[in-house]
C-alpha positions in Angstrom: 0.0 0.0 0.0 2.8 2.4 0.8 4.4 1.8 -2.6 1.1 2.4 -4.4 0.7 5.7 -2.5 4.2 6.7 -3.4 3.6 5.9 -7.1 0.4 7.9 -7.1 2.3 10.8 -5.5 5.0 10.7 -8.1 2.4 10.7 -10.9 0.7 13.7 -9.3 4.0 15.5 -9.0 4.9 14.8 -12.6 1.5 16.2 -13.7 2.2 19.3 -11.7 5.6 19.6 -13.3 4.0 19.2 -16.8 1.8 22.2 -16.1 4.8 24.5 -15.8 5.9 26.4 -18.9 8.2 24.2 -21.1 11.2 26.5 -20.5 11.0 25.8 -16.8 10.3 22.1 -17.3 13.4 21.7 -19.4 15.9 23.1 -16.9 14.3 21.4 -13.9 14.4 18.0 -15.7 18.0 18.5 -16.9 19.4 19.9 -13.6 17.3 18.2 -10.9 16.4 14.9 -12.6 19.2 14.3 -15.0 21.7 15.9 -12.6 23.4 18.0 -15.3 25.5 21.0 -14.2 24.3 24.5 -15.1 26.9 24.6 -17.8 25.9 21.3 -19.3 22.2 22.3 -19.2 23.1 25.6 -20.9 25.0 23.8 -23.6 22.1 21.2 -24.1 19.6 24.0 -24.4 21.8 26.4 -26.3 21.1 29.2 -23.8 23.4 31.2 -21.5 24.2 29.8 -18.1 22.6 32.8 -16.4 19.4 32.0 -18.2 19.6 28.4 -16.9 20.1 29.7 -13.3 17.2 32.2 -13.6 14.8 29.6 -15.1 15.7 27.0 -12.6 15.1 29.4 -9.7 11.8 30.6 -11.0 10.7 27.1 -12.1 11.5 25.6 -8.8 9.5 28.4 -7.0 6.5 27.8 -9.3 6.7 24.0 -8.9 7.0 24.3 -5.1 3.9 26.6 -5.0 1.9 24.4 -7.3 2.7 21.3 -5.3 1.8 22.9 -2.1 -1.4 24.3 -3.5 -2.4 21.0 -5.1 -1.9 19.1 -1.9 -3.7 21.6 0.2 -6.6 21.7 -2.2 -7.0 18.0 -2.5 -6.2 17.3 1.2 -4.1 14.5 -0.3 -1.2 13.0 1.7 -0.1 10.4 -0.8 2.5 12.7 -2.5 3.8 14.4 0.7 6.8 12.1 0.9 7.7 12.8 -2.7 7.0 16.5 -2.2 9.3 16.5 0.9 12.1 14.9 -1.1 11.6 17.4 -3.9 11.7 20.3 -1.5 14.9 19.0 0.1 16.5 18.6 -3.4 15.4 22.1 -4.4 16.5 23.7 -1.1 19.9 22.0 -1.3 20.6 23.4 -4.8 
């Protein structure tokens, strides 16, 4: 049952990520999921490193707010573990 709740939470979190503008999705996926450096992400997207940093900061803030709002609105606790891990990852960056 715990695994199923975690899988559901991950799917909800991915849906939330997909609602962000594509420019933010790209840098979040490259830097936070694929673990590319800012320089590597900049090269992959053919954009300046400062743009990567800016989009990553704004994208993480939007994602954090969207996840918090979605959980509060749904009263759903199934994705809280995944959300906590994501918040830790974002805050550590």
